[in-house]
C-alpha positions in Angstrom: 112.7 176.5 101.6 111.9 176.7 105.3 111.3 172.9 105.4 114.7 172.3 103.8 116.3 174.5 106.5 114.8 172.4 109.2 116.0 169.2 107.5 119.6 170.5 107.3 119.4 171.6 111.0 118.2 168.2 112.1 120.9 166.4 110.2 123.6 168.6 111.6 122.3 168.1 115.1 122.1 164.3 114.7 125.7 164.2 113.4 127.4 166.4 115.9 125.4 166.6 119.1 127.1 164.9 122.0 124.7 163.1 124.3 125.8 161.2 127.4 125.8 157.5 127.5 126.3 156.8 123.8 130.1 156.5 123.6 131.3 153.1 122.3 133.4 151.2 124.8 136.1 150.0 122.4 136.5 153.6 121.1 136.7 154.9 124.6 139.4 152.3 125.4 141.4 153.4 122.3 141.2 157.0 123.4 142.3 156.2 127.0 145.2 154.2 125.5 146.2 157.3 123.6 146.1 159.4 126.8 148.2 156.8 128.6 150.9 156.6 125.9 151.1 160.3 125.0 153.5 162.7 126.6 151.1 165.5 127.9 153.1 168.1 129.9 150.4 170.7 129.6 147.4 168.4 130.4 145.7 168.9 127.0 143.8 165.6 127.7 142.9 166.3 131.3 139.2 166.1 130.5 139.5 162.6 129.3 138.4 160.8 132.5 137.5 157.1 132.4 134.3 157.5 134.5 132.8 160.0 132.0 131.3 159.5 128.6 134.0 160.0 126.0 131.6 162.0 123.9 131.7 164.7 126.5 135.5 164.9 126.4 137.2 168.0 125.0 137.9 167.6 121.3 135.8 164.4 120.9 132.7 164.5 118.7 130.3 161.6 118.4 127.4 160.6 116.1 124.2 161.2 117.9 122.6 158.0 116.7 125.4 155.5 116.5 127.6 156.9 119.3 130.7 156.5 117.1 133.5 159.0 117.3 133.4 160.8 114.0 135.7 163.8 114.8 138.8 164.2 116.9 140.3 167.6 117.3 143.3 168.0 119.6 145.2 171.3 119.8 148.4 170.0 121.0 150.5 173.2 121.5 150.4 175.5 124.5 151.7 178.9 123.4 152.0 180.2 126.9 154.2 177.4 128.1 155.8 176.8 124.7 155.4 173.0 124.9 152.7 170.5 124.0 151.4 167.0 123.5 153.6 164.4 121.9 152.4 161.2 120.3 154.7 158.5 119.0 152.3 155.9 117.6 148.9 155.5 116.0 148.0 151.9 116.7 145.2 153.1 119.0 143.5 154.8 116.1 142.5 151.6 114.3 139.4 151.3 116.6 138.0 154.6 115.5 136.8 153.2 112.1 134.0 155.8 111.7 136.3 158.8 112.2 135.8 161.2 109.3 137.8 164.2 110.6 141.1 164.1 112.5 142.9 167.3 113.5 146.1 167.1 115.5 147.5 170.5 114.7 150.4 171.3 117.1 150.9 167.8 118.3 154.5 166.6 118.2 154.5 163.6 115.8 158.2 163.7 115.1 158.6 160.0 116.2 155.4 158.8 114.6 157.0 157.5 111.4 153.8 155.6 110.4 151.7 158.7 110.2 150.5 158.0 106.6 149.0 154.7 107.8 146.3 156.8 109.4 144.8 157.3 106.0 144.6 153.5 105.4 143.3 152.8 109.0 140.3 155.1 108.6 138.2 154.3 105.5 135.8 157.1 106.3 138.4 159.8 106.8 137.5 163.0 104.9 139.5 165.7 106.7 143.1 165.2 108.0 145.0 168.1 109.6 148.6 167.5 110.7 149.7 171.1 110.7 152.7 172.1 112.8 153.4 168.5 113.9 157.2 168.4 113.5 156.8 165.9 110.6 160.1 165.4 108.8 159.5 162.6 106.3 156.9 161.6 103.7 157.0 158.3 101.7 157.5 158.7 98.0 154.9 155.9 97.3 151.7 155.2 99.1 148.6 153.1 98.2 145.3 154.9 99.0 142.9 153.7 96.3 140.0 153.2 98.7 140.4 156.6 100.5 137.7 159.2 100.4 140.0 161.9 101.8 139.0 165.4 100.6 141.1 167.8 102.7 144.7 167.3 103.7 146.7 169.8 105.7 150.4 169.2 106.2 151.5 172.8 106.6 154.2 174.0 109.0 156.3 170.9 108.9 159.9 170.2 107.7 159.9 167.5 105.0 162.9 168.6 103.1 161.9 166.5 100.0 159.7 166.8 96.9 156.0 166.5 97.1 155.2 162.8 96.2 152.7 162.3 93.4 150.3 160.2 95.5 149.3 163.4 97.4 147.5 164.6 94.3 146.0 161.1 93.6 143.0 161.2 95.9 139.9 161.0 93.7 137.8 163.1 96.0 140.4 165.7 96.8 139.1 169.2 97.4 142.0 171.0 99.2 145.7 170.7 100.0 147.6 172.9 102.4 151.4 172.7 102.4 152.3 176.2 103.7 155.7 176.4 105.3 156.4 172.6 104.9 159.9 172.9 103.3 159.0 170.9 100.3 161.8 171.0 97.7 162.4 170.1 94.1 159.9 169.9 91.2 156.2 169.3 91.4 155.2 165.7 90.5 154.4 165.1 86.9 150.8 165.2 86.0 148.1 165.2 84.9 145.9 164.2 87.8 142.2 163.4 87.9 141.3 166.3 90.3 137.7 167.1 89.2 136.7 168.4 92.6 140.0 170.1 93.5 139.4 173.8 94.5 142.2 174.9 96.9 146.0 174.7 97.0 147.9 176.6 99.7 151.6 175.8 99.2 153.4 179.1 100.1 156.7 179.4 101.8 158.4 176.3 100.4 161.7 175.8 98.5 160.6 174.2 95.2 163.3 175.8 93.0 161.4 174.6 89.9 159.0 175.9 87.2 155.2 176.0 87.6 153.6 172.7 86.3 151.3 173.1 83.3 148.8 170.6 84.7 148.1 172.8 87.7 146.7 175.5 85.4 144.5 173.0 83.6 142.3 172.4 86.7 139.0 174.0 85.7 137.5 174.0 89.3 140.5 175.7 91.0 139.3 178.6 93.2 142.2 179.4 95.5 145.9 179.1 94.6 148.7 180.4 96.8 152.3 179.5 95.8 154.0 182.7 97.2 157.5 182.6 98.7 158.2 179.2 97.2 161.3 179.5 95.1 159.5 179.1 91.8 161.2 180.2 88.6 160.7 180.5 84.9 157.6 181.7 83.0 154.0 181.5 84.1 152.4 178.8 81.9 150.3 180.0 78.9 147.5 178.2 77.1 145.4 177.6 80.2 141.9 176.3 79.7 138.8 177.2 81.7 140.2 179.0 84.8 137.2 181.2 85.4 136.3 180.0 88.9 139.6 181.3 90.3 139.0 183.9 93.1 142.4 184.0 94.7 145.8 183.9 93.0 149.1 184.6 94.8 152.5 184.0 93.1 154.3 186.6 95.2 158.0 186.6 96.0 159.3 184.0 93.5 161.5 184.4 90.5 158.9 184.3 87.7 160.2 186.1 84.7 157.6 186.1 82.0 155.0 188.6 80.9 151.5 188.6 82.4 149.7 185.6 80.6 146.6 186.4 78.6 144.5 183.8 80.4 144.7 185.9 83.5 142.5 188.5 82.0 139.7 185.9 81.6 139.4 185.2 85.3 136.2 187.1 85.8 135.6 185.9 89.3 139.1 186.8 90.5 139.0 188.9 93.7 142.6 188.8 94.9 145.7 189.0 92.6 149.1 189.0 94.2 152.2 188.8 91.9 154.6 191.1 93.7 158.3 190.6 94.1 159.1 188.7 90.9 160.8 189.5 87.6 157.7 190.0 85.5 158.0 192.3 82.6 156.0 193.8 79.8 152.8 195.8 80.1 149.5 195.5 81.8 146.8 195.0 79.2 143.7 197.1 79.1 141.9 193.7 79.2 142.4 193.9 83.0 139.1 195.8 82.9 137.4 192.4 82.4 138.3 191.5 86.0 135.3 193.3 87.5 135.3 191.3 90.7 138.8 192.4 91.7 139.2 193.7 95.2 142.9 193.7 95.6 145.8 193.9 93.1 149.5 193.7 94.1 152.0 193.7 91.2 154.7 195.6 93.0 158.5 195.0 92.8 158.6 193.7 89.2 159.9 195.1 85.9 156.5 196.0 84.4 156.6 199.0 82.1 154.6 201.1 79.7 151.8 203.3 80.7 149.5 202.7 83.6 146.3 201.0 82.4 143.8 203.8 82.6 140.9 201.2 82.7 141.9 200.2 86.2 139.8 203.2 87.4 136.8 201.3 86.1 137.2 198.4 88.5 134.6 199.7 90.9 135.1 197.0 93.6 138.8 197.5 93.8 139.9 198.5 97.3 143.7 198.0 97.2 146.0 198.7 94.2 149.7 198.3 94.4 151.9 198.9 91.3 154.9 200.3 93.1 158.5 199.7 92.4 158.1 199.0 88.7 159.0 200.9 85.5 155.6 202.4 84.6 155.8 205.8 82.9 153.5 208.3 81.3 151.0 210.6 82.9 149.8 209.7 86.4 146.5 211.5 85.7 145.2 208.8 83.4 144.4 206.4 86.3 142.4 209.0 88.2 140.5 210.5 85.2 138.7 207.2 84.6 137.4 207.3 88.2 135.1 210.2 87.4 132.2 208.2 86.1 130.0 206.2 88.4 128.9 202.6 88.1 125.3 201.5 87.7 122.9 202.8 90.3 122.9 200.6 93.4 126.4 199.2 93.0 128.0 201.5 95.6 130.4 204.5 95.6 132.1 205.9 92.5 135.3 204.3 93.8 136.0 201.8 96.6 139.7 202.5 96.5 141.2 202.5 100.0 144.9 201.9 99.3 146.9 203.3 96.3 150.6 202.6 95.9 152.3 204.0 92.8 155.6 204.9 94.3 159.0 204.2 92.8 158.0 204.4 89.1 158.7 206.9 86.3 155.4 208.6 86.3 155.2 212.2 85.2 152.7 215.1 85.3 150.5 216.4 88.0 147.8 214.8 90.1 144.5 215.8 88.6 141.6 217.3 90.5 139.8 214.0 90.2 142.3 212.7 92.7 140.3 214.6 95.3 137.1 212.7 94.5 138.1 209.4 96.2 136.2 209.5 99.5 137.3 206.1 100.6 141.0 206.6 100.0 143.0 206.1 103.3 146.5 205.3 102.2 148.2 207.0 99.2 151.9 206.3 98.3 153.3 208.4 95.3 156.9 209.0 96.3 159.9 208.6 94.0 158.3 209.5 90.7 158.8 212.5 88.4 155.7 214.3 89.3 155.5 218.1 88.8 152.9 220.8 89.0 150.8 222.8 91.4 148.2 221.3 93.8 145.5 223.4 95.4 142.8 222.9 98.0 140.5 221.4 95.3 142.9 218.5 94.9 142.0 217.4 98.4 138.4 218.3 98.6 136.7 214.9 99.3 139.6 213.0 100.8 137.8 212.8 104.1 139.2 209.4 105.1 142.8 210.1 104.2 145.2 208.8 106.9 148.5 208.4 105.1 149.8 210.6 102.3 153.3 210.1 100.9 154.5 211.8 97.7 158.0 212.9 98.6 160.9 213.3 96.1 158.8 215.0 93.5 158.7 218.5 92.1 155.3 219.4 93.3 154.0 222.6 94.8 151.2 223.0 97.3 149.5 226.4 96.9 146.7 226.9 99.4 145.4 229.8 101.4 146.8 230.6 104.8 143.5 229.7 106.5 143.0 226.4 104.6 141.5 223.6 106.8 142.0 220.2 105.1 139.0 217.8 105.0 141.1 215.0 106.4 142.9 214.3 109.7 146.0 212.4 108.7 148.4 210.5 110.9 151.2 210.5 108.3 152.1 213.3 105.9 155.3 212.8 103.9 155.9 215.7 101.5 159.7 215.9 101.4 160.9 217.8 98.4 157.6 219.7 97.8 157.5 223.5 97.5 155.6 224.4 100.7 157.4 227.6 101.6 158.6 230.2 102.0 156.1 230.6 104.9 155.7 227.8 107.4 152.6 225.8 106.4 149.9 226.8 108.9 147.5 224.1 107.8 149.6 221.5 109.7 148.2 223.0 112.9 144.8 221.5 112.0 146.2 218.0 112.0 145.5 216.9 115.5 146.3 213.2 114.8 149.6 213.7 113.1 152.3 211.2 114.1 154.7 211.2 111.2 155.6 214.4 109.4 158.2 214.9 106.6 158.4 218.5 105.2 162.1 218.3 104.4 163.6 220.3 101.5 160.5 222.3 101.2 161.8 225.8 100.8 160.6 226.9 104.2 162.2 230.0 105.5 162.3 231.7 109.0 161.4 230.7 112.5 159.3 227.7 113.5 156.1 229.0 115.1 155.6 228.2 118.8 152.4 226.3 118.2 154.3 223.8 116.1 156.7 222.9 118.9 153.7 222.2 121.1 152.2 220.0 118.3 155.4 218.2 117.9 155.1 216.5 121.3 152.8 213.9 119.7 154.9 213.4 116.5 157.0 210.2 116.4 158.8 211.0 113.2 159.7 214.6 112.4 161.8 215.6 109.4 162.3 219.3 108.6 165.8 219.0 107.4 167.2 220.9 104.4 165.2 224.0 104.8 166.2 227.6 105.9 164.8 227.5 109.4 166.4 229.7 112.1 166.2 230.4 115.8 166.6 228.3 118.9 164.9 224.9 119.4 163.1 224.6 122.7 163.3 221.5 124.9 161.4 218.7 123.3 158.6 217.0 125.2 156.2 214.1 124.5 152.5 214.4 125.3 151.0 212.1 127.9 148.6 210.7 125.3 151.6 209.6 123.2 153.7 208.2 126.0 152.1 204.8 125.9 152.0 204.5 122.1 155.5 203.2 121.8 158.3 204.4 119.6 160.3 205.0 117.7 160.8 208.8 118.2 162.9 210.3 115.4 163.9 213.9 115.0 165.6 215.1 111.9 166.4 218.9 111.7 169.7 218.9 109.8 170.9 221.4 107.2 169.1 224.4 108.6 170.5 227.4 110.5 169.3 226.6 114.0 171.5 228.2 116.7 172.0 228.6 120.4 172.2 225.7 122.8 171.3 222.1 122.1 167.7 221.3 123.2 167.2 218.6 125.8 165.3 215.5 124.6 163.0 213.0 126.3 164.6 209.7 127.2 162.6 207.7 124.7 163.8 209.6 121.6 165.7 207.1 119.5 167.2 209.2 116.6 168.4 212.8 116.7 170.0 214.6 113.7 170.9 218.2 114.3 173.9 218.3 111.9 174.9 221.1 109.7 173.4 223.9 111.8 174.9 226.7 113.9 174.8 225.2 117.4 177.7 226.4 119.4 177.1 225.5 123.0 175.3 223.1 125.2 177.1 219.8 124.4 178.1 219.2 128.0 174.7 220.2 129.3 173.0 218.0 126.7 175.1 214.9 127.5 175.7 215.2 131.2 172.8 217.0 133.0 170.8 213.9 133.7 173.4 211.3 134.5 170.9 209.3 136.6 168.6 208.6 133.6 169.2 206.1 130.9 168.4 207.3 127.4 167.1 205.2 124.5 168.9 207.3 121.9 170.5 205.1 119.1 171.6 207.8 116.6 173.2 211.1 117.6 174.4 213.3 114.7 175.7 216.7 115.7 178.3 217.0 113.0 178.9 220.3 111.1 178.1 222.7 113.9 180.3 225.1 115.8 181.1 223.3 119.1 184.5 224.3 120.4 184.6 222.6 123.8 186.0 219.3 124.9 184.0 216.1 124.4 182.3 215.5 127.8 183.3 212.3 129.6 179.8 211.1 130.5 178.6 208.7 127.9 177.5 206.1 130.4 173.9 207.5 130.3 173.6 206.6 126.6 174.0 202.8 126.5 171.8 202.3 123.4 173.9 204.6 121.1 174.8 202.9 117.8 175.9 206.0 115.9 177.8 209.0 117.3 178.8 211.7 114.8 180.5 214.8 116.2 182.6 215.4 113.1 183.4 218.8 111.5 183.2 220.9 114.6 186.1 222.5 116.5 186.2 220.1 119.4 189.5 220.0 121.4 191.2 217.8 123.9 191.3 214.0 124.0 188.7 211.4 123.3 187.1 210.5 126.7 187.4 207.0 128.1 183.7 206.7 128.8 183.0 206.3 125.0 184.2 202.8 125.6 181.0 202.2 127.6 179.0 202.3 124.4 178.9 198.6 123.8 176.3 198.9 121.0 178.3 201.5 119.1 178.6 200.8 115.3 179.7 204.1 113.9 182.0 206.6 115.5 182.7 209.8 113.5 184.9 212.5 115.0 186.6 213.7 111.8 187.8 217.3 111.1 188.1 218.5 114.7 191.1 219.5 116.8 191.3 216.4 118.9 194.7 215.4 120.3 196.4 212.7 122.3 196.3 208.9 121.8 193.3 206.7 121.2 191.7 205.5 124.5 192.2 201.8 125.1 188.6 201.6 126.3 187.5 201.7 122.6 188.4 198.0 122.3 185.2 197.4 124.3 183.2 198.6 121.3 183.4 195.3 119.5 180.4 196.0 117.3 182.0 198.9 115.5 181.6 199.1 111.7 183.2 202.5 111.2 185.8 204.6 112.9 186.5 208.0 111.2 188.8 210.3 113.0 190.6 211.9 110.0 192.0 215.4 110.1 192.7 215.8 113.8 195.9 215.9 115.8 195.8 212.5 117.3 199.1 210.8 118.0 200.8 207.7 119.3 201.1 204.3 117.8 198.3 202.5 116.1 197.1 200.2 119.0 197.2 196.4 118.4 193.8 196.1 120.0 192.4 197.3 116.7 192.5 193.6 115.8 189.7 192.9 118.3 187.3 195.1 116.4 186.5 192.2 114.0 183.4 193.8 112.5 185.2 197.0 111.4 184.4 198.0 107.8 185.7 201.5 107.6 188.9 202.7 109.4 189.9 206.3 108.5 192.7 207.9 110.5 194.2 210.0 107.8 195.9 213.4 108.4 196.8 212.9 112.1 200.1 212.5 113.9 200.2 208.7 114.4 203.6 207.1 114.2 205.3 203.7 114.6 205.0 200.6 112.5 201.8 199.1 111.2 200.8 196.4 113.7 200.2 193.0 112.1 197.0 192.7 114.3 195.4 195.0 111.7 195.3 192.0 109.4 192.7 190.4 111.7 190.1 192.9 110.4 188.6 190.5 107.8 185.6 192.7 107.1 187.6 195.8 106.5 186.7 197.5 103.2 188.2 201.0 103.6 191.5 201.5 105.2 192.8 205.1 105.2 196.0 205.8 107.2 197.4 208.5 104.8 199.2 211.6 105.9 200.7 210.3 109.2 204.2 209.5 110.4 204.1 205.7 110.0 207.2 203.8 109.1 208.4 200.3 108.5 207.2 197.6 106.1 203.7 197.0 104.8 202.5 193.8 106.6 202.6 190.7 104.3 199.3 189.5 105.9 197.2 192.1 104.0 195.7 189.2 102.1 193.7 188.5 105.3 191.5 191.4 104.4 188.8 189.1 103.2 186.4 191.9 102.2 189.0 193.3 99.9 189.3 189.9 98.3 185.6 189.4 97.9 184.7 193.0 97.1 182.6 193.4 100.2 182.2 192.0 103.6 180.5 188.7 104.1 176.8 189.1 104.6 175.6 187.8 107.9 173.0 188.6 110.6 170.9 190.6 108.1 173.2 193.7 108.5 174.7 193.8 105.1 173.6 197.3 104.5 175.0 200.1 106.6 171.6 201.6 107.3 170.9 202.4 110.9 167.5 204.2 111.0 164.2 202.6 111.8 163.0 203.9 108.5 165.2 202.5 105.7 167.2 205.2 103.9 166.6 208.0 106.4 170.0 207.7 108.0 172.6 205.8 106.0 176.2 205.4 106.7 178.7 207.5 104.6 182.4 208.0 104.3 184.8 210.4 102.6 187.3 208.4 100.5 190.4 209.6 98.7 190.5 208.0 95.3 191.4 208.9 91.7 193.2 212.0 92.9 190.1 213.5 94.6 187.9 213.2 97.7 184.5 211.5 97.2 181.6 211.0 99.5 180.1 207.5 99.4 176.8 206.5 101.1 174.4 204.4 99.1 177.2 202.3 97.5 179.6 202.5 100.4 179.0 198.8 101.2 180.3 198.0 97.6 183.4 200.1 97.7 186.9 198.9 98.8 189.9 201.1 99.2 193.4 201.1 100.8 195.3 204.4 101.3 198.7 204.4 103.1 200.1 207.4 101.2 202.2 210.2 102.6 204.0 208.2 105.3 207.5 206.8 105.6 206.8 203.2 104.8 209.7 201.3 103.3 210.5 197.9 101.9 208.8 196.0 99.1 205.2 196.1 98.0 204.2 192.6 99.4 203.3 190.1 96.8 200.3 189.1 98.8 198.7 192.4 97.9 197.6 191.1 94.6 195.4 188.6 96.4 193.0 191.5 97.1 191.2 190.9 93.9 188.1 192.9 95.1 190.1 196.1 95.8 189.0 199.1 93.8 191.3 201.8 95.0 195.0 201.6 96.1 197.3 204.5 97.1 200.9 203.9 98.4 202.2 207.2 97.1 204.8 209.4 98.8 206.5 206.7 100.8 210.0 205.0 100.5 208.9 201.8 98.9 211.6 200.0 96.9 211.9 197.0 94.5 209.5 196.5 91.7 205.8 196.6 90.9 204.3 193.1 91.5 204.1 191.3 88.1 200.8 189.6 88.8 199.0 192.9 89.5 196.6 191.8 86.7 194.9 189.6 89.3 193.3 192.8 90.7 190.6 192.9 88.0 188.3 195.5 89.5 191.1 198.0 90.4 189.9 201.5 89.3 192.6 203.7 90.9 196.3 203.0 91.4 198.7 205.6 92.8 202.3 204.4 93.7 204.0 207.7 92.8 206.9 209.3 94.7 208.6 206.1 95.9 211.8 204.4 94.9 210.3 201.6 92.8 212.6 200.3 90.0 212.4 197.9 87.1 209.8 197.9 84.4 206.1 198.4 84.5 204.7 194.9 84.3 203.1 194.1 81.0 200.2 192.4 82.9 199.0 195.9 84.0 197.6 196.4 80.5 194.9 193.8 81.2 193.3 195.9 84.0 190.3 197.1 82.0 188.7 198.8 85.0 191.6 201.1 85.6 190.6 204.7 85.2 193.3 206.5 87.2 197.1 205.6 87.3 200.1 207.5 88.8 203.5 205.9 88.9 205.4 209.2 88.6 208.7 210.0 90.3 210.1 206.5 90.9 213.1 204.8 89.3 211.1 202.8 86.7 212.6 202.2 83.3 211.7 200.7 80.0 208.7 200.9 77.7 205.2 201.7 79.0 203.0 198.7 78.2 200.6 199.2 75.4 196.8 199.2 76.2 193.8 201.3 75.6 193.8 202.6 79.2 197.6 203.3 79.7 198.0 205.4 76.6 195.0 207.5 77.5 196.5 208.7 80.8 198.2 212.0 81.2 202.0 212.0 80.7 202.3 213.4 84.2 201.3 209.9 85.4 204.6 208.6 84.2 207.0 211.5 84.5 210.1 211.4 86.7 211.2 208.0 85.6 213.3 206.5 82.8 210.3 205.4 80.8 209.6 205.7 77.1 206.6 205.3 74.8 203.2 206.9 74.7 201.8 208.9 76.3 205.4 210.3 76.9 207.2 212.2 74.1 210.3 210.0 74.6 210.2 207.3 71.9 211.6 203.8 72.4 213.8 202.1 69.8 212.0 199.5 67.7 214.3 196.7 69.0 217.4 197.8 70.7 219.0 194.4 70.8 218.7 193.8 67.0 220.0 197.3 66.4 223.1 196.7 68.5 223.8 193.5 66.6 223.5 195.3 63.3 225.9 198.0 64.5 228.4 195.4 65.6 228.2 193.6 62.2 228.8 196.9 60.4 231.8 197.6 62.5 233.2 194.2 61.7 232.7 194.6 58.0 234.6 197.9 58.0 237.5 196.4 59.9 237.8 193.4 57.5 237.7 195.7 54.5 240.8 197.5 55.6 242.5 194.2 56.6 241.7 192.8 53.1 243.2 196.0 51.5 246.4 195.6 53.4 246.8 191.9 52.5 246.1 192.7 48.9 248.7 195.4 48.8 251.3 193.2 50.4 250.6 190.3 48.1 250.7 192.5 45.0 253.8 194.4 46.1 255.8 191.3 46.9 254.4 189.4 43.9 256.2 192.0 41.6 259.2 193.1 43.8 260.4 189.7 45.0 261.3 188.3 41.5 263.2 191.5 40.6 265.1 191.5 43.8 266.1 187.8 43.9 266.2 186.7 40.1 269.1 188.6 38.2 267.9 187.9 34.6 264.5 189.3 35.4 266.0 192.3 37.1 268.3 193.1 34.0 265.4 192.6 31.6 263.1 194.9 33.7 265.7 197.7 34.0 266.5 197.4 30.2 262.7 197.7 29.5 262.5 200.9 31.6 265.6 202.3 30.0 264.2 201.9 26.4 260.9 203.4 27.4 262.6 206.4 28.9 264.6 207.0 25.7 261.5 206.6 23.5 259.6 209.3 25.6 262.4 211.8 25.1 263.0 211.2 21.4 
């Protein structure tokens, strides 16, 4: 064995050792030609001096015996100066006929259109690396039958075309690397003769196709990474011998099958990453066959069923992530299987370092065996349905625990007052646990704590002094929604934490803290003291240190007892993105210096006693998403400069004293989703340009710049935008779905004129209220275009005509009020309309359900029938008269004008008379 070692060492030395005086002249000339033709602004090739042996040049490696250049490695990019070497041609390369390895990673080859000819020029080439070379084209056909190429790296380029089949046609191919090369379309059709192929790295592409079956028939494949590549459809089944696979990553695609059975036969698999897909079904107990597994990540899928308890038997497993799925059942099953130990000599009972089971449907309590994981460092269990009581025993041997997150569960921690945990954690997230009523004293032992969430924990009373001292090292502190009282001292940050960077987040809302506002260090970025009992100190808080510039981005002081004026010293807070002073008793006007907040996105001053006009300086806050000033005493006209706030999503000015007409400049607010100007003194017509509210057409604002969700906090979901919206006859608070809601409320003003026909273009509008105005004319007949309309209130106006029949097709409509107008006719028939209260239609001349007034079946036909009957009666009497006249004169005329008839008639009467009396 020792002899074999020396032979290998000698061969390695012979091949790669560079000795002076052996460089071939023609190869040196070729390399100097390269240096002359290349654009080398950072002097990458500065060591290539003609007087020196080329085998001593940087990046040039020669064969020790023949002197031939066999390897050329040029790192062409200078990350410091952000520029690098550029080569436009490869004609010089033909002289290096013995070259077996060429690495030009980072060299700009964007103009070298003949780059594939390199493979033909170099018959001995085994390794070719053109990574990050700005390549943008690859020929669909290429003849390389004589090539011995084994490793090809084309990663980090921009091809924008499908992978050509010839790339997989090298008979000796061992590895391909296409990471981040913008390959598109389908994989080439196979099969290919790849008996030596072991590695394919092709993540971060845009294939937009299904996985090819032939890829999973490669029996020697060891490493496969196709993550972030736009793959879709099922994972192929029926794979043959795939037992050599050690790394499989199909993460962040759109794969939508169950987990294939062949996966459970990959006994050498060490890394399995299938996160962020649409995988469904269960995880089989056969996963216990994968005894070599070190890391499993199947998060962000639709996997369901019970957690496979046999996972606890994978003794080598260090990282397990099954978060954000639909797993259910008892959480304890996973931990109970970790009690047993593997065979002697194979290591600890569990190697688990990271466990992520958050965002599932797991139930039950953590078992005591949870505390028997000595290597566990990171544990994420939040957003499940866990319940039960945990004691000191549950944490006995977690000596390496650094991060513990199990918030939003119904768990109780019951420990002694002198408990000293075995761990020193940096992050403890236990929001929603029952930790009270006493303040948890064991937190004092956590000297490395940086992130602490004990919100909604049932803690009552004052915060101990030692905690405020400890908090100087905490970056994220959340003690909101408890029953804490007393004053908060001035916050400070320890010297040891000053250099560790931010963010610094303080959330103490929904308690009963009182007194003056505490001063904060300049590096705090988020402060929420809302819904407490602070009554003073606003001016001192904002204005005492005007010379300093604060880093604060979120300031929420709403729901307190401040009764002073808003100070005019906002210049010291240039980073503020959210200001919420709503629901206090603030008086006076809005200070002009608020216009200095150029980063401001949300301004909430609702439900105070503010007065006066809106300051024109607000038009400098062009990044505003939300303005909420409802229920104040603000007055004046609505300023036309509102139109400059092009990013505005929520504008709520209801219940103030604004007057004047609606400025047409409002129609420039394309992103506006919620417009609430109700309960003011506005008059005039509704602008016809309302169809310019693009977000109300599309149902939400256009997504751009990655800010589609109104979530401002460094930690997603900690501080989310909200708004109170009047809809369906009530007030509702919207937060998580605020970005999906659209509403227009102009009620209780003095608006007049028609409802503009352009309104029906707002096909994404969900709530509309024009009630208590002076609108005339009729309801737009094409209102059926507003398919998602859920609430419609146009009551107490002067609208006339009929309710359009098209309104019956609004299947989403769940609230309707058209009462007290001048509407007439029959209420259209539909499932929704007849289910509404009669009060929705009262005060009109309407008939039909749900009103008690019945409509005639067909009034026009009935009128015609009545007219026909009248005519028949009239002609009856006319006929009788004519008949009488004809009969009378038919008898009387001959008697009157013919004498013999008259004498005969009277003789007949005379004889009859005598016979009656005889």
